[in-house]
DOVOGU-937674 format. One record per residue (C-alpha): z, y, x; residue in one letter. Coordinates in steps of 0.02 Angstrom, whole numbers, always signed. Layout:
N
        w        v        u   rest
        Z        Y        X      A
...
//
This chain:
544
        w        v        u   rest
    -1936     -396    +2216      E
    -2087     -367    +2117      L
    -2187     -328    +2266      L
    -2138     -500    +2331      N
    -2195     -590    +2175      K
    -2373     -516    +2178      A
    -2398     -543    +2368      A
    -2305     -680    +2422      V
    -2218     -790    +2297      R
    -2284     -846    +2191      P
    -2420     -725    +2238      G
    -2502     -713    +2064      T
    -2553     -545    +1962      P
    -2422     -439    +1902      H
    -2419     -282    +1806      A
    -2296     -141    +1823      F
    -2288      -37    +1674      L
    -2213     +140    +1680      L
    -2206     +270    +1527      T
    -2180     +453    +1528      D
    -2013     +437    +1445      Q
    -1951     +324    +1593      Q
    -1986     +459    +1717      I
    -1814     +534    +1727      V
    -1839     +594    +1900      D
    -1999     +667    +1959      E
    -1965     +573    +2136      G
    -2021     +404    +2058      F
    -2199     +483    +2064      L
    -2195     +501    +2241      V
    -2181     +293    +2264      F
    -2305     +264    +2123      I
    -2420     +376    +2212      N
    -2410     +309    +2374      D
    -2428     +141    +2303      L
    -2581     +183    +2215      L
    -2648     +274    +2360      A
    -2618     +152    +2498      S
    -2570      -16    +2408      G
    -2394      +18    +2505      N
    -2249     +116    +2495      I
    -2176     +165    +2666      P
    -1997     +133    +2703      E
    -1979      +15    +2561      L
    -1937     -128    +2674      F
    -1818     -124    +2822      T
    -1910     -190    +2989      R
    -1803     -352    +2967      E
    -1859     -370    +2779      E
    -2039     -333    +2826      L
    -2027     -466    +2960      D
    -1965     -596    +2837      T
    -2111     -555    +2705      V
    -2246     -559    +2854      L
    -2163     -718    +2902      S
    -2197     -804    +2736      S
    -2378     -741    +2730      L
    -2409     -824    +2904      R
    -2492     -977    +2843      K
    -2586     -893    +2709      Q
    -2655     -771    +2823      A
    -2694     -903    +2949      K
    -2802    -1004    +2809      A
    -2899     -837    +2770      A
    -2933     -810    +2972      N
    -2815     -666    +2990      V
    -2764     -623    +3163      A
    -2589     -679    +3186      D
    -2507     -506    +3256      T
    -2405     -384    +3150      R
    -2552     -256    +3096      E
    -2655     -401    +3041      G
    -2507     -486    +2934      L
    -2477     -302    +2856      T
    -2647     -262    +2821      Q
    -2667     -443    +2729      F
    -2492     -412    +2636      F
    -2573     -235    +2580      T
    -2732     -316    +2521      D
    -2657     -452    +2424      K
    -2542     -323    +2342      L
    -2681     -221    +2294      R
    -2779     -361    +2223      R
    -2623     -437    +2138      N
    -2529     -280    +2078      L
    -2581     -188    +1936      H
    -2494      -24    +1896      V
    -2511      +56    +1715      I
    -2446     +224    +1681      L
    -2433     +283    +1492      C
    -2419     +473    +1462      H
    -2445     +583    +1316      S
    -2569     +705    +1335      P
    -2479     +839    +1254      V
    -2413     +980    +1338      G
    -2435    +1025    +1527      E
    -2334     +874    +1598      A
    -2486     +776    +1631      L
    -2590     +908    +1705      R
    -2447     +964    +1814      V
    -2413     +768    +1878      R
    -2592     +758    +1908      A
    -2612     +891    +2031      R
    -2457     +856    +2117      K
    -2489     +667    +2131      F
    -2679     +657    +2124      P
    -2675     +460    +2157      A
    -2620     +471    +1979      I
    -2795     +514    +1928      V
    -2897     +448    +2089      S
    -2817     +273    +2089      G
    -2822     +243    +1912      T
    -2939     +204    +1779      V
    -2890     +330    +1622      M
    -2897     +242    +1446      D
    -2883     +389    +1320      Q
    -2807     +329    +1149      F
    -2879     +424    +1005      H
    -2819     +454     +825      S
    -2807     +278     +738      W
    -2916     +257     +583      P
    -2848     +228     +416      R
    -2878      +16     +422      D
    -2791      +16     +595      A
    -2649     +122     +533      L
    -2623       -1     +373      V
    -2655     -150     +483      H
    -2519      -90     +604      V
    -2401      -37     +460      A
    -2421     -220     +387      L
    -2388     -291     +569      R
    -2225     -198     +570      F
    -2151     -211     +392      I
    -2192     -385     +354      R
    -2011     -444     +407      D
    -1929     -322     +271      L
    -1872     -410     +112      D
    -1971     -326       -9      L
    -1995     -403     -208      P
    -2174     -442     -173      S
    -2337     -457      -48      A
    -2413     -317     -152      E
    -2267     -194     -105      L
    -2291     -219      +78      H
    -2488     -158      +50      S
    -2425      -31      -46      A
    -2306      +37      +69      L
    -2429      +18     +225      A
    -2564     +122     +121      E
    -2416     +252      +85      H
    -2376     +265     +269      M
    -2564     +272     +329      A
    -2585     +418     +188      S
    -2432     +517     +263      V
    -2486     +505     +434      H
    -2669     +565     +405      L
    -2597     +718     +289      S
    -2514     +796     +429      V
    -2661     +834     +532      D
    -2749     +965     +416      P
    -2572    +1040     +408      A
    -2563    +1036     +589      N
    -2741    +1139     +610      Q
    -2669    +1256     +462      R
    -2496    +1285     +564      F
    -2588    +1327     +709      Y
    -2711    +1445     +615      E
    -2559    +1528     +539      V
    -2411    +1508     +660      E
    -2527    +1494     +826      R
    -2389    +1351     +855      R
    -2455    +1179     +913      H
    -2390    +1020     +813      N
    -2454     +838     +871      Y
    -2457     +693     +781      T
    -2488     +543     +874      T
    -2507     +346     +852      P
    -2325     +369     +929      K
    -2270     +453     +783      S
    -2346     +328     +651      F
    -2250     +203     +756      L
    -2090     +308     +736      E
    -2108     +314     +552      L
    -2120     +139     +534      I
    -1959     +103     +647      D
    -1861     +238     +568      F
    -1908     +174     +393      Y
    -1859       +4     +423      K
    -1679      +50     +501      S
    -1657     +191     +356      F
    -1703      +78     +222      L
    -1579      -66     +290      V
    -1428      +63     +300      G
    -1464     +125     +115      K
    -1462      -50      +56      R
    -1300      -86     +153      L
    -1219      +66      +72      D
    -1288      +20     -109      I
    -1215     -154      -76      D
    -1032      -88      -10      K
    -1026      +34     -172      N
    -1065     -119     -281      I
     -943     -234     -193      E
     -812      -83     -217      R
     -839      -56     -391      L
     -853     -245     -441      R
     -668     -254     -357      R
     -614     -114     -460      G
     -683     -207     -618      L
     -598     -366     -560      G
     -429     -282     -539      T
     -455     -197     -707      L
     -486     -369     -780      E
     -340     -437     -695      E
     -222     -305     -769      T
     -292     -350     -932      R
     -231     -522     -914      V
      -71     -467     -852      K
      -36     -375    -1000      V
      -75     -526    -1107      E
      +48     -612    -1011      G
     +167     -478    -1038      L
     +155     -489    -1224      R
     +180     -673    -1235      E
     +345     -640    -1119      D
     +399     -520    -1230      L
     +379     -630    -1408      R
     +484     -768    -1305      E
     +616     -640    -1267      K
     +622     -584    -1439      M
     +649     -757    -1512      V
     +795     -788    -1383      K
     +866     -624    -1448      V
     +865     -661    -1630      D
     +956     -818    -1585      E
    +1075     -758    -1483      Q
    +1111     -621    -1637      K
    +1140     -776    -1753      A
    +1262     -858    -1629      A
    +1359     -697    -1635      V
    +1361     -672    -1806      D
    +1438     -857    -1827      L
    +1572     -815    -1700      L
    +1622     -657    -1798      I
    +1639     -759    -1963      E
    +1743     -884    -1864      Q
    +1842     -760    -1779      V
    +1886     -665    -1937      A
    +1948     -832    -2032      K
    +2050     -857    -1880      A
    +2116     -695    -1895      S
    +2164     -720    -2071      A
    +2268     -887    -2020      V
    +2352     -796    -1881      A
    +2391     -642    -1988      E
    +2489     -762    -2110      E
    +2579     -852    -1988      E
    +2629     -699    -1909      S
    +2692     -636    -2076      R
    +2790     -807    -2074      I
    +2864     -765    -1898      A
    +2907     -595    -1936      N
    +3019     -668    -2098      E
    +3096     -785    -1974      E
    +3123     -642    -1843      N
    +3220     -546    -1984      E
    +3332     -690    -2026      R
    +3357     -702    -1825      A
    +3393     -527    -1805      N
    +3510     -533    -1950      E
    +3610     -684    -1863      A
    +3600     -576    -1689      A
    +3657     -420    -1764      E
    +3836     -443    -1705      E
    +3767     -457    -1530      A
    +3635     -313    -1543      S
    +3765     -180    -1591      S
    +3833     -208    -1404      I
    +3675     -141    -1330      Q
    +3626      -31    -1485      K
    +3645     +122    -1368      K
    +3555      +57    -1230      A
    +3408      +12    -1331      D
    +3414     +189    -1416      E
    +3403     +273    -1230      E
    +3293     +143    -1186      L
    +3167     +151    -1324      S
    +3112     +324    -1247      E
    +3047     +232    -1084      A
    +2963      +73    -1165      L
    +2832     +168    -1266      P
    +2767     +243    -1096      A
    +2771      +64    -1026      M
    +2679       -1    -1172      E
    +2536     +133    -1166      R
    +2534      +93     -977      A
    +2513      -90    -1010      R
    +2377      -46    -1142      E
    +2273      +56    -1021      A
    +2277      -88     -898      V
    +2217     -200    -1032      K
    +2069      -93    -1061      C
    +2015     -104     -883      L
    +1881     -230     -847      T
    +1814     -289     -689      K
    +1632     -211     -718      P
    +1723      -52     -757      A
    +1822      -48     -586      I
    +1642     -115     -496      Q
    +1579      +45     -566      E
    +1693     +161     -506      L
    +1692      +78     -337      K
    +1513      +96     -328      A
    +1503     +292     -344      L
    +1444     +350     -168      G
    +1495     +528     -217      K
    +1626     +525     -357      P
    +1691     +683     -460      P
    +1849     +749     -365      A
    +1944     +710     -537      E
    +1910     +542     -499      C
    +1968     +535     -311      M
    +2124     +619     -378      E
    +2152     +465     -484      V
    +2132     +345     -364      T
    +2222     +444     -228      K
    +2371     +441     -349      A
    +2359     +244     -366      V
    +2368     +227     -178      L
    +2510     +328     -153      I
    +2602     +216     -293      M
    +2543      +63     -182      R
    +2627     +144      -37      G
    +2483     +226      +34      E
    +2541     +389      +99      L
    +2427     +438     +248      K
    +2248     +369     +207      N
    +2207     +428      +23      T
    +2022     +467      +43      D
    +1882     +392      -43      W
    +1847     +232      +73      K
    +2014     +201      +55      A
    +1999     +188     -137      S
    +1850      +83     -116      Q
    +1941      -28       +5      K
    +2078      -39     -124      M
    +1962     -101     -271      M
    +1849     -217     -145      N
    +1921     -357     -261      D
    +1918     -304     -443      P
    +2015     -445     -497      G
    +2139     -453     -366      K
    +2173     -255     -409      F
    +2183     -285     -582      L
    +2318     -418     -558      D
    +2408     -299     -448      Q
    +2404     -154     -560      V
    +2471     -265     -712      R
    +2602     -335     -598      A
    +2674     -160     -528      F
    +2849     -148     -529      D
    +2873      +19     -609      A
    +3071       +7     -620      E
    +3082       +8     -433      N
    +2967     +153     -393      M
    +3055     +264     -273      T
    +3107     +452     -302      Q
    +2998     +521     -145      E
    +2849     +420     -229      T
    +2875     +506     -389      V
    +2881     +675     -306      A
    +2724     +656     -221      L
    +2630     +576     -366      I
    +2708     +719     -505      E
    +2607     +878     -422      P
    +2436     +764     -436      I
    +2473     +715     -641      I
    +2524     +892     -679      S
    +2340     +954     -643      Q
    +2253     +982     -800      P
    +2105     +866     -796      F
    +2241     +716     -776      F
    +2231     +636     -928      N
    +2138     +507    -1034      F
    +2020     +634    -1146      E
    +1963     +735    -1003      V
    +1939     +584     -868      M
    +1845     +476    -1001      K
    +1697     +600     -982      G
    +1695     +569     -784      K
    +1749     +382     -784      S
    +1792     +257     -912      L
    +1891     +155     -780      A
    +1972     +317     -688      A
    +2021     +382     -875      A
    +2126     +215     -898      Y
    +2196     +221     -729      L
    +2237     +387     -754      A
    +2333     +352     -929      N
    +2417     +206     -835      W
    +2485     +312     -681      V
    +2561     +452     -807      V
    +2648     +327     -930      N
    +2714     +238     -779      I
    +2786     +388     -699      V
    +2852     +439     -879      A
    +2940     +268     -891      Y
    +3007     +262     -708      N
    +3088     +427     -755      N
    +3176     +375     -916      I
    +3218     +220     -837      Y
    +3319     +282     -690      R
    +3414     +392     -823      K
    +3469     +232     -927      V
    +3485     +109     -769      K
    +3674     +114     -821      P
    +3625      +60    -1002      L
    +3512      -75     -940      M
    +3658     -166     -865      D
    +3745     -161    -1012      A
    +3592     -227    -1092      F
    +3572     -375     -979      A
    +3726     -427    -1044      Q
    +3689     -401    -1233      A
    +3544     -495    -1210      T
    +3641     -658    -1150      E
    +3743     -639    -1312      S
    +3543     -625    -1411      R
    +3473     -778    -1329      Q
    +3567     -906    -1460      K
    +3485     -804    -1586      A
    +3326     -785    -1514      E
    +3304     -978    -1497      A
    +3296    -1011    -1683      A
    +3149     -876    -1665      L
    +3066     -953    -1523      A
    +3001    -1103    -1636      V
    +2910     -988    -1751      V
    +2847     -883    -1604      Q
    +2770    -1031    -1529      E
    +2674    -1085    -1679      R
    +2605     -898    -1681      V
    +2566     -914    -1499      K
    +2462    -1071    -1525      E
    +2358     -975    -1646      L
    +2344     -802    -1555      N
    +2283     -910    -1400      E
    +2153    -1000    -1518      R
    +2118     -832    -1590      L
    +2088     -747    -1409      A
    +1975     -913    -1349      K
    +1865     -882    -1510      L
    +1869     -671    -1448      N
    +1822     -722    -1270      A
    +1667     -832    -1330      K
    +1615     -704    -1441      M
    +1609     -574    -1298      Q
    +1517     -703    -1183      D
    +1398     -732    -1316      A
    +1368     -535    -1374      D
    +1358     -508    -1182      E
    +1218     -636    -1163      E
    +1127     -553    -1319      K
    +1153     -389    -1226      G
    +1070     -460    -1067      R
     +921     -546    -1177      V
     +895     -362    -1265      L
     +908     -279    -1097      A
     +765     -390    -1027      E
     +669     -387    -1190      A
     +667     -194    -1168      E
     +618     -194    -1002      E
     +461     -315    -1043      C
     +437     -182    -1171      Q
     +418      -52    -1058      L
     +316     -145     -938      K
     +198     -177    -1085      L
     +196       -5    -1119      D
     +158      +51     -961      L
      +30      -81     -925      A
      -71      -38    -1088      E
      -49     +136    -1053      R
     -140     +102     -896      L
     -276      -16     -962      V
     -327      +90    -1113      N
     -330     +261     -979      G
     -447     +146     -874      L
     -542     +103    -1035      A
     -685     +245     -981      D
     -678     +205     -818      E
     -728      +14     -841      N
     -873      +77     -946      T
     -926     +193     -808      R
     -893      +74     -654      W
     -996      -62     -753      T
    -1144      +87     -783      A
    -1135     +120     -603      S
    -1157      -57     -550      V
    -1302      -73     -655      D
    -1364      +95     -591      Q
    -1337      +41     -409      L
    -1429     -139     -442      E
    -1576      -42     -515      N
    -1582      +68     -361      S
    -1609      -80     -245      K
    -1769      -69     -298      V
    -1812     +118     -310      T
    -1721     +135     -133      V
    -1896      +66      -67      I
    -1988     +221     -112      G
    -1851     +351     -103      D
    -1819     +281      +74      A
    -1993     +295     +111      M
    -2018     +477      +57      L
    -1857     +532     +163      A
    -1918     +440     +323      S
    -2091     +526     +296      A
    -2003     +699     +284      F
    -1868     +663     +445      V
    -2020     +599     +556      S
    -2163     +732     +502      Y
    -2113     +906     +429      V
    -1971     +947     +549      G
    -2068    +1057     +650      A
    -2157    +1141     +511      F
    -2088    +1307     +442      T
    -2016    +1312     +258      S
    -2176    +1347     +166      P
    -2282    +1209     +258      F
    -2145    +1087     +216      R
    -2141    +1128      +37      V
    -2334    +1117      +38      S
    -2329     +929     +112      L
    -2193     +888       +3      I
    -2280     +940     -162      E
    -2447     +849      -97      V
    -2365     +700      -53      Q
    -2276     +695     -231      L
    -2433     +731     -328      Q
    -2522     +575     -226      R
    -2383     +479     -276      N
    -2392     +520     -469      K
    -2587     +485     -468      N
    -2573     +327     -358      S
//
């Protein structure tokens, strides 16, 4: 393609530039040698390609009075190629490569004009350096000039060292204008890289400082949040105290009414004494069972939905708790599947479960069921005092199971007397009717008291919730303040590091120059020569 451009179309002067670094195969020089020697490269074109080229030159050859023959056109093509195509070879004189190639390919010498470039003077070095570093972002034009002067000084200082190195070590080291250009190129890329590193470090530290500032702002927000929550805690405390006072007053009224009701009850009992004598014996026998039933009811009253939910949520409950729920499952008629999953399913709806426990029919529990339960409740841990250390809900359930079984055992013994008690009850109804009026009045008071207690409990729970939120907020605040205080020194250190890095943006210009000079020139020297060159250069920098 290049030959066509030089000889055919457009047929204008062209240059073919080849450096020694581009010669990756000695075969390249075979073609270059032929081109320089004869102006042609044999077998470069196929016959068809050459015919096409010659055909394109036919009009030009005719105008130049060249015979329209293959030989004539070929010579016309060669002459025009020699006239328009200039081959430029760039080769370093260092080493034996040029001498060997000149002997193997003589046209490299005979077919060319040799221009030998000697060492550049100081002014040329400075001028070239200024030309290549003028696009660098430096604080001032004076700094461009100072850098160029320094580069020239570094380059020129190596030549005497090369001579001493040969005298001492008998080894050659060459510094050429190309070495100077490589110094400039390496310095530019090295300076850009170091500046990027500095900018990245500054950005990283500034992000860290920003994070510290954000944390400090969040700590202030937590302080304000804590102040608001403490105000709510104080308000809830005041509300609970007021309700406690109201409950105390209502309790006093209820106690007085209960005393009056008791007096009415005594009078009603006196009126029903005759009927009660019929069932006296039954009551005496049954009295052994009623406390057990009452204790079972009291145990159920102490059970709450949260307590049941807490028991149900245990992933691996203590074995004692599993024994308690197993007993409850058996009492409910579940004899096969009594594992913990069945227990969790039983307590899936805590409200419904509590209703079923309260409504449990202790009187009709079968003897077979009791026989299955008694080995369980006879275990040493199956009591309230031991179980409350495992789970409060399990402790109350255990208390309920024990008392239900106790009640059932006594009830089955006094069942015949209970039938007599039913008849006696009918006789007492008239006496109890008189008592009902007073009891209704007590009931209303108790209901009012219960509502007040429920309201007080809700307020107390709300106070506990707000207090828990305040404690959680206080914990977060303590941790955040500990973090901020712990990083206070880091904040100071990072700020100082940012200032140092900002200053290094200026000093890196000279530091990169020293490093680039070291990499570009002193690598071939031994350690003593390296130290000497560095000390000489540092002394020049101090004096300049």
